Structures are given as structure tokens and as C-alpha cells.
C-alpha positions in Angstrom: 85.7 96.8 83.6 84.7 96.1 87.2 88.1 94.6 88.0 89.9 97.6 86.7 87.7 99.9 88.8 88.3 97.8 91.9 92.0 97.6 91.4 92.2 101.3 90.8 90.1 101.9 93.9 92.4 99.7 96.1 95.5 101.6 94.9 93.8 104.9 95.5 92.8 103.8 99.0 96.3 102.6 99.9 97.8 105.9 98.6 95.2 107.9 100.5 95.8 106.0 103.7 99.6 106.4 103.4 99.1 110.2 102.7 96.8 110.5 105.7 99.3 108.8 107.9 102.1 111.1 106.7 100.0 114.2 107.4 101.3 117.3 105.6 104.6 115.7 104.4 104.8 113.3 101.5 104.0 109.6 102.0 107.2 108.4 100.4 107.3 104.7 99.3 103.9 103.0 99.3 103.6 99.3 98.7 100.6 99.0 96.4 100.9 95.2 96.2 103.8 92.8 96.8 106.6 93.8 94.4 104.9 97.0 93.2 105.8 100.3 95.0 104.9 103.8 94.2 107.2 106.5 95.5 105.5 109.8 96.3 107.9 112.8 96.4 105.2 115.4 97.2 101.9 115.2 99.1 99.1 114.0 96.9 95.5 115.0 97.5 92.5 112.7 97.2 91.0 114.8 94.4 94.1 114.3 92.2 94.0 110.6 92.8 90.3 110.4 91.9 91.0 112.4 88.8 93.7 110.0 87.8 91.4 107.1 88.4 88.8 108.5 86.1 91.4 109.2 83.4 92.7 105.7 83.7 89.3 104.1 83.4 88.6 106.2 80.3 91.9 105.0 78.8 91.6 101.4 80.0 88.1 100.9 78.5 89.3 101.9 75.0 91.6 100.2 72.7 94.2 97.5 73.6 94.0 98.1 77.4 90.3 97.1 77.3 91.3 93.4 77.3 92.9 93.6 80.7 91.2 90.9 82.7 93.6 89.9 85.5 93.5 92.1 88.6 97.2 92.1 89.0 97.7 93.2 85.4 95.2 96.0 85.8 96.9 97.1 89.0 100.3 97.2 87.3 99.0 99.2 84.4 97.2 101.7 86.8 100.4 102.2 88.8 102.3 102.8 85.6 99.6 105.3 84.6 100.0 107.1 87.9 103.8 107.2 87.5 103.5 108.8 84.1 100.7 111.2 84.9 100.6 112.2 88.5 102.8 115.1 89.6 105.1 114.3 92.6 105.5 110.6 91.8 109.0 109.2 91.2 109.3 107.9 87.6 
């Protein structure tokens, strides 16, 4: 579970940094890790990102996703979770 939390936190930090650099406009394409981008179409606030992280951890620690051990796999699953659940993210 610690890996999933760390991976989610790294993604949140990258998105928050990109959003801070963009100011009041949207951050656009953010490279989460090599080969994995997240395209933000609207500004995203840190509170929404933290809420998404909590929701992901809840989902990831139950059922099939609980077996995610590799950091890269957990990061990919978290980015997919954000794409599906966060408003203002390109699908």
C-alpha cells in the first residue's frame, strides 16, 4: 500500500507543480512519467487532487487492485483513475 500512496503522491505533486506554473490557466499536458501524460483541459485545484488520491487509495486497497506491487503499474492505474474521475482531464 505504501507504494501506491507514494506513486499517487508523486503524480499529485507533478500535477500541482504544473498547475502552479500555469497560474489561473490550465496546465495542459503534464508528463507524469516517461510515456504517461495527463492532459488537463481546465485548472485543477489541489483539494480535488487530494480527494482523487483518497478515492484511489480506497479503491486500490480493495479487490483485484490490491495486488498492485510495482510502482509503475500503480502510477498507470492512478493516472487512469484520474482520467476517468477528475473533471477537466482529457479522456
